[in-house]
C-alpha positions in Angstrom: 0.0 0.0 0.0 1.3 3.4 -0.9 2.4 5.6 2.0 -0.3 8.1 3.0 0.5 11.9 2.8 -1.4 14.9 4.3 -3.8 16.9 2.3 -1.5 19.9 2.5 1.4 17.9 1.2 -0.8 16.7 -1.7 -1.8 20.3 -2.5 1.8 21.4 -2.3 2.7 18.6 -4.7 0.0 19.7 -7.1 1.3 23.3 -7.0 4.9 22.2 -7.6 3.8 20.0 -10.5 1.8 22.8 -12.1 4.7 25.2 -11.7 7.1 22.7 -13.4 4.9 21.5 -16.3 2.8 24.5 -17.2 4.0 27.4 -19.4 4.5 30.7 -17.6 1.3 32.0 -19.3 -1.4 31.1 -21.8 -3.8 33.1 -24.1 -7.3 31.7 -23.7 -10.7 32.4 -25.1 -13.5 32.4 -22.5 -16.7 34.1 -21.6 -17.1 36.2 -18.5 -19.7 34.4 -16.5 -19.6 36.8 -13.5 -17.5 39.9 -12.6 -17.2 41.6 -9.3 -15.0 44.5 -8.4 -13.8 44.6 -4.7 -13.4 47.8 -2.7 -9.7 47.5 -2.9 -9.8 47.7 -6.7 -9.3 44.0 -7.4 -11.6 42.2 -9.9 -12.9 38.7 -9.4 -14.3 36.8 -12.3 -15.9 33.4 -13.2 -14.6 32.4 -16.7 -16.8 29.8 -18.5 -16.9 28.0 -21.9 -20.3 27.0 -23.2 -21.4 24.3 -25.6 -24.8 25.5 -26.6 -26.6 26.4 -23.4 -24.5 24.1 -21.2 -21.3 25.2 -19.4 -18.6 22.9 -20.5 -15.8 24.4 -18.4 -15.6 26.9 -15.6 -12.7 28.4 -13.5 -12.2 31.3 -11.1 -10.0 34.2 -12.1 -8.8 37.5 -10.7 -7.2 40.7 -11.9 -5.2 42.5 -9.2 -6.0 46.1 -8.7 -2.7 47.4 -10.2 -3.2 45.4 -13.4 -7.0 45.8 -13.4 -6.6 49.6 -13.5 -4.5 49.3 -16.7 -6.3 46.4 -18.3 -9.8 47.8 -17.8 -8.8 51.3 -18.8 -7.2 50.1 -22.0 -10.1 47.8 -22.8 -12.7 50.5 -22.4 -10.6 53.0 -24.2 -10.3 50.7 -27.2 -13.8 49.2 -27.3 -15.8 51.9 -25.6 -17.3 49.3 -23.3 -16.6 48.1 -19.8 -15.7 44.6 -19.0 -18.9 42.9 -18.0 -20.6 39.5 -17.7 -21.5 37.8 -20.9 -18.6 39.3 -22.8 -16.2 36.9 -24.6 -12.6 37.9 -24.2 -9.1 36.8 -25.2 -7.0 36.9 -22.0 -3.4 36.2 -21.1 -3.5 34.1 -17.9 -1.2 32.3 -15.5 -2.4 29.2 -13.7 -2.0 29.4 -9.9 -2.7 26.9 -7.3 -3.2 27.7 -3.6 -3.2 25.0 -1.0 -6.2 26.5 0.7 -8.2 28.1 -2.2 -7.4 25.7 -5.0 -6.8 26.4 -8.7 -7.5 29.8 -10.3 -6.3 32.0 -13.1 -4.6 35.3 -12.7 -5.4 37.5 -15.7 -2.3 39.5 -16.8 -3.8 41.1 -20.0 -6.9 41.2 -22.1 -6.7 41.9 -25.9 -9.4 44.5 -26.4 -9.3 44.0 -30.2 -10.9 40.6 -29.7 -14.0 42.0 -28.2 -14.0 45.3 -30.1 -17.6 46.3 -30.5 -19.3 48.8 -32.7 -18.7 52.3 -31.4 -19.1 55.9 -32.5 -16.9 56.6 -35.5 -16.0 60.1 -34.5 -15.1 59.0 -31.0 -12.9 56.2 -32.3 -11.3 58.5 -34.8 -10.4 60.9 -31.9 -8.9 58.1 -29.9 -7.0 56.8 -32.9 -5.7 60.3 -33.6 -4.6 60.8 -29.9 -2.9 57.5 -29.9 -1.1 58.2 -33.1 0.1 61.6 -31.7 1.2 60.0 -28.5 -1.3 61.9 -26.3 -2.9 58.9 -24.5 0.0 58.4 -22.1 1.5 61.9 -22.1 -0.1 63.1 -18.9 0.7 59.8 -17.2 4.4 60.5 -17.4 4.1 62.7 -14.3 4.6 61.2 -10.9 1.8 62.0 -8.5 3.0 64.2 -5.5 3.3 62.2 -2.3 1.0 64.6 -0.5 -0.9 66.9 -3.0 -1.9 69.9 -0.8 -2.6 72.5 -3.4 -5.3 71.5 -5.9 -6.8 73.3 -8.9 -10.4 72.2 -9.4 -12.2 72.5 -12.7 -15.9 72.3 -12.2 -19.0 74.3 -11.7 -19.8 75.8 -8.3 -23.4 74.6 -8.7 -22.5 71.0 -9.7 -23.5 68.4 -7.1 -20.2 66.6 -7.8 -18.2 69.7 -6.8 -20.2 69.9 -3.5 -19.5 66.2 -2.8 -15.8 66.8 -3.5 -15.5 69.8 -1.2 -17.4 68.1 1.6 -15.2 65.0 1.3 -12.0 67.1 1.4 -13.1 69.5 4.2 -14.9 67.0 6.4 -12.4 64.1 6.1 -12.2 62.1 9.3 -8.5 62.3 9.5 -8.4 66.1 9.8 -6.1 66.6 6.8 -6.0 70.2 5.5 -6.1 70.5 1.7 -6.1 73.9 -0.1 -8.0 74.1 -3.3 -9.1 76.7 -5.8 -12.1 76.5 -8.1 -11.8 77.3 -11.8 -15.3 77.8 -13.0 -16.4 76.0 -16.2 -19.6 74.9 -18.0 -20.0 71.2 -17.8 -22.6 70.6 -20.5 -23.7 72.1 -23.8 -22.0 73.4 -26.9 -19.8 75.8 -25.0 -18.7 73.4 -22.3 -15.6 72.1 -24.0 -14.4 75.7 -24.7 -14.9 76.7 -21.1 -13.1 73.6 -19.8 -10.1 74.3 -22.1 -10.1 77.9 -20.9 -9.9 76.7 -17.3 -6.8 74.7 -18.1 -5.3 77.8 -19.7 -6.0 79.9 -16.6 -4.5 77.3 -14.3 -1.3 77.2 -16.4 -1.2 81.0 -16.3 -1.6 81.0 -12.5 0.9 78.2 -11.8 3.9 80.3 -11.1 2.0 82.1 -8.4 -0.2 79.3 -7.0 2.2 76.3 -7.3 -0.5 73.7 -7.7 0.3 70.0 -7.2 -2.5 68.5 -9.3 -5.6 69.4 -11.4 -8.9 67.8 -10.6 -11.6 67.7 -13.3 -15.0 66.7 -11.8 -18.6 66.8 -12.7 -20.9 64.3 -11.0 -22.7 62.2 -13.7 -25.4 63.0 -16.2 -27.0 61.8 -19.3 -25.0 60.5 -22.3 -25.6 63.6 -24.3 -24.5 65.8 -21.4 -21.1 64.1 -21.3 -20.2 64.5 -24.9 -18.0 67.6 -24.1 -15.6 65.3 -22.3 -15.0 63.4 -25.6 -13.7 66.7 -27.2 -10.4 66.5 -29.0 -9.3 70.0 -27.9 -10.1 69.1 -24.2 -8.2 65.9 -24.6 -5.2 67.8 -25.9 -5.4 70.3 -23.0 -5.4 67.4 -20.5 -2.6 65.5 -22.2 -0.4 68.6 -22.5 -1.1 69.9 -19.0 2.1 70.5 -17.0 0.4 68.9 -14.0 -1.1 65.5 -13.3 -4.9 65.6 -14.1 -7.3 63.5 -12.0 -10.9 63.0 -13.4 -14.1 62.2 -11.5 -16.8 62.8 -14.1 -19.2 60.5 -12.3 -20.7 58.2 -14.8 -21.3 54.5 -15.2 -21.0 54.3 -19.0 -17.9 53.8 -21.0 -15.1 56.1 -19.9 -14.8 59.4 -21.7 -11.8 60.5 -23.7 -11.0 62.9 -20.9 -10.7 59.9 -18.6 -8.6 58.1 -21.1 -5.9 60.8 -21.5 -5.9 61.8 -17.8 -3.3 60.7 -15.4 -5.8 59.0 -13.1 -9.5 58.5 -13.5 -12.1 57.9 -10.8 -15.8 57.2 -11.1 -17.0 60.0 -8.9 -15.8 63.4 -7.5 -16.0 61.8 -4.0 -13.7 59.0 -5.2 -11.2 61.6 -6.4 -11.3 63.3 -3.1 -10.8 60.0 -1.3 -8.0 59.1 -3.7 -6.2 62.3 -2.8 -6.7 61.8 0.9 -5.4 58.2 0.5 -2.1 59.8 -0.5 -2.1 61.6 2.8 -2.9 58.4 4.7 -0.2 56.5 2.8 2.3 59.2 3.6 1.2 59.2 7.3 1.4 55.4 7.4 4.8 55.5 5.9 5.9 58.1 8.5 4.5 56.0 11.3 6.2 53.0 9.9 9.5 54.8 9.7 9.0 56.2 13.1 8.3 52.7 14.5 11.3 51.3 12.6 13.4 54.2 13.8 12.2 53.7 17.4 12.8 50.0 17.2 16.2 50.5 15.7 17.1 53.2 18.3 15.9 50.7 21.0 18.1 48.0 19.6 21.0 50.3 19.3 20.5 51.5 22.9 20.4 47.9 24.1 23.6 47.1 22.1 25.3 50.2 23.3 24.2 49.5 26.9 25.7 46.1 26.6 28.9 47.6 25.2 28.9 50.2 28.0 28.4 47.5 30.6 31.3 45.4 29.1 33.5 48.5 28.9 32.6 49.4 32.5 33.5 45.9 33.7 36.7 46.0 31.8 37.5 49.4 33.2 36.7 48.3 36.7 39.0 45.2 36.3 41.7 47.4 34.8 41.3 49.9 37.6 41.4 47.2 40.3 44.5 45.6 38.6 46.3 49.0 38.3 45.2 50.0 41.8 46.5 46.7 43.3 49.7 47.1 41.3 50.2 50.7 42.5 49.4 49.8 46.1 52.2 47.2 45.9 54.5 49.8 44.5 53.4 52.3 47.1 54.0 49.8 49.9 57.4 49.1 48.5 58.4 52.8 48.3 56.9 53.4 51.7 59.0 50.7 53.2 62.1 52.1 51.4 61.2 55.6 52.6 60.7 54.4 56.2 64.0 52.5 56.1 65.8 55.5 54.6 64.3 57.9 57.1 65.2 55.6 60.0 68.8 55.7 58.9 68.6 59.4 58.3 67.1 59.9 61.8 69.8 57.9 63.4 72.4 59.8 61.5 70.8 63.1 62.3 70.5 62.1 66.0 74.2 61.4 66.2 74.9 64.7 64.4 72.6 66.5 66.9 74.4 64.8 69.9 77.8 65.9 68.5 76.4 69.4 67.8 75.0 69.6 71.3 78.3 68.5 72.8 80.1 71.1 70.7 77.5 73.7 71.6 77.8 73.0 75.3 81.5 73.2 75.1 81.4 76.4 73.1 78.8 78.0 75.4 80.9 77.2 78.4 83.9 79.0 76.9 81.7 81.8 75.8 80.0 82.2 79.2 83.3 82.1 81.0 84.7 84.8 78.7 81.5 86.9 79.1 81.7 86.4 82.9 85.2 87.8 82.9 84.0 90.7 80.7 81.2 91.4 83.2 83.5 91.4 86.1 85.7 94.0 84.4 82.6 96.1 83.5 81.4 95.7 87.1 84.8 97.1 88.3 84.6 100.0 85.9 81.0 100.7 87.0 82.0 100.6 90.6 84.7 103.1 89.8 82.1 105.4 88.3 79.5 104.9 91.2 79.1 108.2 93.2 79.0 106.2 96.4 82.6 105.3 95.7 83.5 108.9 95.7 81.4 109.6 98.7 83.2 106.8 100.5 86.4 108.7 99.8 85.0 111.9 101.5 83.9 113.7 98.4 80.6 115.7 98.2 78.4 117.0 95.4 76.7 120.3 95.4 73.6 121.5 93.3 71.7 124.7 92.8 68.1 124.1 91.8 69.1 120.5 90.8 71.9 121.6 88.6 75.5 120.6 89.5 77.2 123.6 90.8 79.9 123.5 88.2 77.4 123.9 85.5 75.3 126.6 87.1 76.0 130.3 87.8 75.7 130.6 91.6 74.6 133.9 93.1 74.8 135.2 96.6 71.7 134.4 98.6 70.8 131.2 96.6 70.2 128.0 98.4 72.6 125.2 97.7 72.3 121.5 98.5 75.4 119.5 99.3 75.3 115.7 99.1 77.7 113.4 101.0 77.6 109.7 101.7 75.1 109.9 104.6 73.7 113.4 104.7 72.4 116.3 102.6 73.3 119.8 103.7 71.3 122.9 102.8 73.2 126.2 102.9 72.9 129.8 101.7 75.6 131.4 99.6 77.1 134.3 101.4 80.2 134.7 99.4 81.5 133.7 96.0 85.2 133.5 95.2 86.5 132.9 91.7 89.6 130.8 91.8 90.2 131.3 88.2 90.7 135.2 88.6 
């Protein structure tokens, strides 16, 4: 008995087998049994092949939004009809198999010539002429601004579509601020195309001052006859040659107009145009938030890494400091011991020197004191010789007049004179003065 495998393993085997044995793509003829367009812009189809009234083959298919925008636009521009159920198409498909959703087809392209229906001769001639002149893709060469904040709006102030656009822009739930300026135009009738072209000319003249990011052409639906102005060749040329990306939201369910065809981006309604513009703001904000989160995450990772590095360096530094500190402590202890030893020897040497100096000093002072004592004795003897008592002992006296030694005064008869001896003081009156020198 063959070894059993899981259902997932079987589905993976089927997918791998299909990937190996099928061509990268196939052109197939089929009828659109059902077509639904999702809110994200993707298209989901049931492709069938009938034999009489019986369905002989059926398979799911899808067109992703990015491709559907191009495929559907080109198909409608060429055929004048939208892709719809019951239409037979020639499509380029790839076969995909998903383990959960099974087999399906991914439509890469649809040849509009296969289903080209009858359409207005003049309209087709205009499209052919624009294609030949290279105008169909001319406006699409511009890159849409990331955040279009200044918008030139071509519409009528009384058009319901203009009111829807303004309301969507001004009342957006995200609170984005978008500046816009209305360029009034007639949106139906014989003069409509001329007024629309004039609006483009006025915008171009104001561009140096206003610095618009995009041009929005909106209407808001209407009867087939009312929309003929948007198939005008002159208007198509004005859109194609516009120096700014042109967004259309004419608001109709029929085949797209030539204005839609040559514009940079076409939406079904004015509200959709406003939402498309606001989606650019949201994308930009989401990108900023993503970059902020990534930056925050990166910064966090860097902080963690740097914290680890810092911790490692801190530990290394601590170890290095401990090692150097221990090493220097050892050196310090060694030098301290050497200093102590050196100072002990120096102290001993100095102590011996001080002892010797003290001995010499004592000896010197003894000699000095003896010498000074002898000098003092001599001085004492000299002083004793000059002491008045010494003279008094010998019987000498000293006389004064008014406290002045008599030999320095000029004595006069009748003056009182004091005479000092060793033991007494005599007071006497001068009665006679004799001058021995005469």
